C-alpha angles and dihedrals in degrees: 000000000000119000093243092051092051091051093047092049091050092047092054093050095044091059087084094063107021139060088207106040095157093052091046092053092046093049093049092050092046090051091051099045102029090230122139119236090258092052090047092054091055091053101050092114095047120105111252116233108253091235091052090047091052092048091048092051090051090055091047090051091054090049089051088056089058104262110149116248089235091064093045094054097029098234145072133195115236127171102326093327137095107219132197108238128191134171087265091073137049115259106252112246128213089236090066090063085075088066091051093052092047091048092052090050096053094050096038093110097041121098116223094353119203110229133178125194110204114210095010099180107175089004092252099145097035094048094044090054092045090050091055098040111042089177094056123108101221126188122189120203129195136158091213114080089196090058091048089054090056092046092049091050090052092049091051093047091049093045093240097141098156093072113104121210121213127190115219148079116298110292095001100096096043116114105174142037122271139204089221138020116190131180144174098193129176104283107158113114114240089238094055114119090216091075092075091063090050096052094123093060124080108279094213090060091053109041142016090216090249135056096329094248103087096094091044090051092052095046097044096044094051103032099093090065087066102039129090117232106289092017121146137230117200124183137178118227143167122295091250098042101075097104093045092049093048088052090053090052091049093048089052092054101251122156131213091030113185142158128220126206127229127233090278091055095253123137100254112156134030132188146174141193132233118237113272138047121301111230 
């Protein structure tokens, strides 16, 4: 079978499980062959080696069973970074880049800001911030030691050696005050039908087993004990949780509470500031 035919066949089948079947097929083939997209386009009429074709079909079959492409190829692009991704960590989503941009904005005038990323997973948020602010002191927290291993590997590969990794639950391992706390915690309710489609990703990174707000309650209620005057807490949450999260910020005494929308127009991240002036 020709390369182009194999890609077209895969694309047609992947439409049943993916919003980007063409991209999925291309990425799987590139992972298998080591060819760039440009190289792949020049070889569409070439006959695919039977062993490569069989290996490609095996990857397509796994994708059809719902496995994320990031797990199949072992990496995912996030912000300006290429991150190692394994089934021990959540696949970084483009929506979370909103949190990174907002975080950079709130510490833009602060020299050597102290930042903690709570529930770092692959290290996506922490490493993106460290890559943009070489002067920042970034700490990355996760309860899963397997996730911390992935995050450390990513930091080493990217040469971001100033990031510190702390094992523990949310605020528990913190020992200083920060200019910014940021988190993408598990926020999907256990009753949400979307969980079935995410069955290959770590459950503890997706849901709290209850209403999806438990981690957010814990983080928001305790965050001011670890923030400098004027410091910020920013969190990602579900598209329908904006009002509930803003109420949690208000109950905890935060000021300047606001919510930002993602590229699809959904309320996706909320934040608030401690009393005082951030310096």
